[in-house]
Backbone bond lengths (Angstrom), bond angles and torsions (degrees), N, CA, C in turn:
res aa  C-N    CA-C-N  psi(-1)  N-CA   C-N-CA  omega(-1)  CA-C   N-CA-C  phi
1 M - - - 1.448 - - 1.519 108.20 -
2 N 1.315 115.56 126.63 1.452 120.88 179.17 1.531 107.94 -134.71
3 I 1.308 116.22 116.26 1.462 121.59 -179.24 1.520 107.37 -112.36
4 K 1.323 115.89 128.36 1.461 120.67 179.46 1.523 107.98 -116.67
5 V 1.332 115.89 125.66 1.456 121.21 -179.57 1.520 109.22 -112.70
6 T 1.323 115.82 127.67 1.453 122.08 176.17 1.522 107.76 -115.53
7 V 1.321 116.16 126.72 1.463 121.55 -179.66 1.519 108.83 -115.69
8 D 1.316 115.95 130.58 1.462 121.83 175.49 1.527 107.55 -115.83
9 H 1.330 115.29 97.86 1.461 120.88 -176.84 1.522 112.37 -66.82
10 S 1.321 117.83 -23.62 1.459 119.62 -177.94 1.525 111.90 -66.89
11 V 1.318 117.44 -26.00 1.474 121.06 178.10 1.529 111.68 -120.57
12 N 1.341 116.66 8.70 1.460 122.20 177.40 1.531 111.39 55.59
13 A 1.327 116.73 49.03 1.460 121.37 -176.80 1.531 109.73 -133.56
14 A 1.327 114.55 162.77 1.458 120.01 177.98 1.524 109.22 -145.76
15 Y 1.333 115.16 153.16 1.463 121.09 175.41 1.519 106.98 -128.82
16 I 1.321 116.10 127.28 1.454 122.46 178.44 1.527 106.99 -106.67
17 E 1.324 115.80 108.65 1.470 121.31 -177.67 1.519 109.31 -92.70
18 L 1.327 115.49 122.22 1.455 121.14 180.00 1.520 112.38 -103.39
19 S 1.319 116.44 -17.34 1.463 121.51 -177.08 1.522 108.61 -155.27
20 D 1.327 116.07 154.93 1.462 119.45 175.51 1.531 111.42 -97.03
21 A 1.337 116.15 14.47 1.466 120.94 177.81 1.527 110.65 -66.26
22 E 1.312 115.69 157.42 1.463 121.26 179.78 1.533 110.02 -70.73
23 V 1.323 115.40 138.46 1.465 121.37 178.53 1.523 108.97 -80.71
24 E 1.325 115.76 124.61 1.456 122.41 178.89 1.528 111.59 -94.16
25 R 1.356 115.85 -38.57 1.459 120.01 179.05 1.519 109.75 -158.09
26 T 1.330 115.87 163.61 1.463 122.60 179.51 1.521 108.63 -121.99
27 V 1.333 115.46 136.10 1.455 122.31 -179.52 1.529 108.27 -118.24
28 K 1.328 115.67 134.90 1.466 121.10 177.19 1.527 108.39 -87.82
29 L 1.352 116.44 117.38 1.458 120.41 178.11 1.522 111.30 -89.41
30 R 1.304 115.25 -40.69 1.457 123.33 178.42 1.517 106.82 -144.55
31 D 1.330 116.13 174.10 1.462 119.32 -179.63 1.520 112.43 -53.00
32 A 1.308 117.63 -36.39 1.456 120.68 -174.53 1.522 113.75 -116.56
33 V 1.336 117.20 15.02 1.467 120.45 179.90 1.527 109.51 -131.58
34 M 1.325 115.76 120.31 1.457 122.78 177.41 1.527 107.84 -119.21
35 V 1.330 115.46 146.48 1.457 120.77 179.38 1.519 108.72 -121.47
36 D 1.324 116.31 126.58 1.460 122.12 175.23 1.526 108.13 -90.28
37 L 1.341 115.49 131.91 1.462 121.34 -177.98 1.528 110.54 -119.08
38 N 1.328 115.82 149.45 1.463 119.84 175.40 1.529 109.68 -86.10
39 E 1.305 117.39 -173.10 1.463 121.54 -176.47 1.528 112.89 -64.56
40 F 1.332 117.86 -18.68 1.453 121.93 -179.70 1.529 112.48 -99.49
41 G 1.337 116.16 4.45 1.458 120.85 179.89 1.512 114.33 81.50
42 M 1.332 116.94 14.31 1.466 121.28 177.99 1.523 109.66 -90.31
43 V 1.327 116.67 145.70 1.456 121.45 -176.08 1.522 110.89 -70.47
44 V 1.324 114.71 126.11 1.458 123.09 175.52 1.522 109.33 -95.64
45 G 1.343 115.97 -40.21 1.448 120.25 -178.15 1.517 111.37 -163.07
46 I 1.331 114.17 164.36 1.456 121.98 -179.56 1.516 107.77 -126.61
47 E 1.323 116.28 123.37 1.462 121.28 178.24 1.515 108.91 -101.64
48 M 1.317 115.21 128.17 1.465 121.99 178.21 1.524 108.05 -111.66
49 L 1.307 116.42 115.67 1.462 121.60 179.59 1.523 108.85 -92.12
50 G 1.302 114.33 61.79 1.452 124.96 -176.18 1.515 106.15 142.54
51 I 1.318 117.44 119.49 1.467 119.34 -173.88 1.519 112.94 -74.50
52 D 1.334 116.88 -5.76 1.451 118.74 179.45 1.526 113.24 -104.06
53 V 1.325 118.11 10.65 1.463 120.75 179.44 1.525 110.20 -73.12
54 D 1.300 115.54 153.48 1.454 121.65 178.67 1.524 108.71 -91.67
55 L 1.308 116.67 122.29 1.462 120.73 179.54 1.527 110.31 -77.56
56 P 1.326 117.25 136.74 1.467 121.39 177.24 1.535 110.33 -79.88
57 L 1.333 116.12 74.94 1.463 121.19 -172.39 1.527 112.44 -61.31
58 Q 1.315 117.54 -42.30 1.459 120.69 179.59 1.526 110.60 -61.33
59 Q 1.327 116.62 -43.27 1.462 121.55 179.19 1.531 110.72 -64.49
60 L 1.328 116.79 -41.02 1.464 120.36 178.40 1.525 110.63 -60.74
61 R 1.324 116.31 -41.14 1.465 120.09 -179.40 1.521 111.59 -72.64
62 D 1.330 116.78 -46.73 1.463 120.85 -172.97 1.528 113.62 -76.95
63 E 1.321 117.24 -45.52 1.463 120.72 -174.40 1.522 113.91 -91.53
64 Y 1.343 116.65 -28.63 1.464 119.65 -174.94 1.519 112.60 -116.28
65 H 1.325 116.78 6.10 1.463 123.42 172.27 1.531 113.90 56.59
66 V 1.337 115.58 36.27 1.464 119.39 173.97 1.525 107.03 -67.49
67 D 1.309 116.14 130.28 1.457 122.28 -177.84 1.531 110.44 -51.88
68 S 1.320 115.88 139.06 1.466 120.33 -177.59 1.531 112.08 -62.24
69 K 1.330 118.08 -28.61 1.469 120.12 176.62 1.528 110.86 -66.20
70 V 1.326 116.65 -38.02 1.465 121.54 177.02 1.522 109.60 -67.08
71 V 1.327 116.38 -44.53 1.465 120.34 177.97 1.523 109.98 -60.06
72 D 1.329 117.54 -39.75 1.466 121.14 178.03 1.528 111.25 -61.05
73 V 1.331 117.12 -43.73 1.468 120.38 178.40 1.520 109.94 -61.76
74 L 1.331 117.07 -46.56 1.464 120.64 179.34 1.525 110.82 -64.44
75 Y 1.316 116.93 -38.32 1.467 121.16 178.47 1.527 110.81 -63.07
76 N 1.332 116.57 -40.26 1.461 120.75 -178.56 1.520 112.71 -69.92
77 L 1.313 117.55 -15.40 1.464 120.52 174.56 1.532 111.04 -77.92
78 R 1.319 115.90 -12.60 1.452 121.10 178.66 1.523 109.16 -76.91
79 P 1.317 123.77 169.43 1.448 125.26 20.24 1.522 113.87 -79.47
80 N 1.289 117.12 -16.84 1.454 117.81 -179.07 1.510 108.29 -131.65
81 L 1.323 115.48 97.29 1.457 120.85 -179.70 1.521 110.78 -56.01
82 G 1.328 115.87 -36.26 1.465 120.50 178.60 1.517 112.17 -59.10
83 Y 1.319 116.52 -40.35 1.462 120.23 177.72 1.519 110.36 -61.76
84 Q 1.332 116.24 -45.94 1.459 120.38 -179.31 1.524 111.50 -63.04
85 L 1.337 116.41 -42.55 1.459 119.94 -179.28 1.523 111.63 -71.55
86 A 1.322 116.97 -35.87 1.454 120.94 -178.30 1.524 112.10 -67.21
87 R 1.313 117.28 -22.49 1.467 119.55 -178.36 1.529 112.43 -70.45
88 F 1.326 116.84 -16.84 1.453 120.04 175.70 1.525 108.12 -75.80
89 Q 1.291 117.16 113.45 1.458 121.96 -175.69 1.521 111.15 -88.39
90 Q 1.306 114.74 165.69 1.460 120.12 177.61 1.526 109.02 -60.66
91 T 1.306 114.90 136.00 1.462 118.68 -175.82 1.528 112.79 -91.87
92 T 1.313 116.70 -26.51 1.451 119.32 177.33 1.519 108.51 -135.66
93 E 1.301 116.74 152.11 1.450 120.96 -179.60 1.525 110.17 -59.61
94 G 1.327 116.12 130.63 1.450 121.31 179.01 1.514 113.91 85.55
95 S 1.320 116.95 -7.88 1.459 119.87 179.39 1.514 109.43 -95.58
96 S 1.333 115.94 137.52 1.458 119.51 178.84 1.519 110.73 -112.34
97 E 1.303 116.31 12.24 1.454 119.45 -175.43 1.521 109.74 -115.74
98 K 1.310 115.44 136.88 1.453 121.87 177.67 1.511 107.96 -133.56
99 V 1.294 117.12 136.78 1.465 121.67 178.03 1.507 107.82 -115.96
100 E 1.312 115.88 133.02 1.459 122.42 177.76 1.516 107.77 -131.13
101 Q 1.331 116.89 141.00 1.458 119.98 179.60 1.511 109.27 -115.79
102 F 1.325 115.21 140.85 1.451 123.19 175.87 1.506 107.38 -120.79
103 A 1.309 116.71 137.12 1.475 119.86 178.56 1.501 110.08 -116.52
């Protein structure tokens, strides 16, 4: 399991990449949460349009079959995923993007 998180502080957004598979379609789960799916309907990534949004972890597991180990990692980033993501600081001057990997 390899989870890659990219945070863009300039727009207060984050992308959680669960797979490097090609995105076939995107589904809106909530106003600020989009899920990218591959051709088989499996989650490739989760886009958060606000780093403080609450992820629908149960829905991701039940409806989109996100592996329970992945859900556990995302759950452990709570109670405030935004806090955890915001702690990643800019890595280079002028850059607003930070990538972090979880295994």
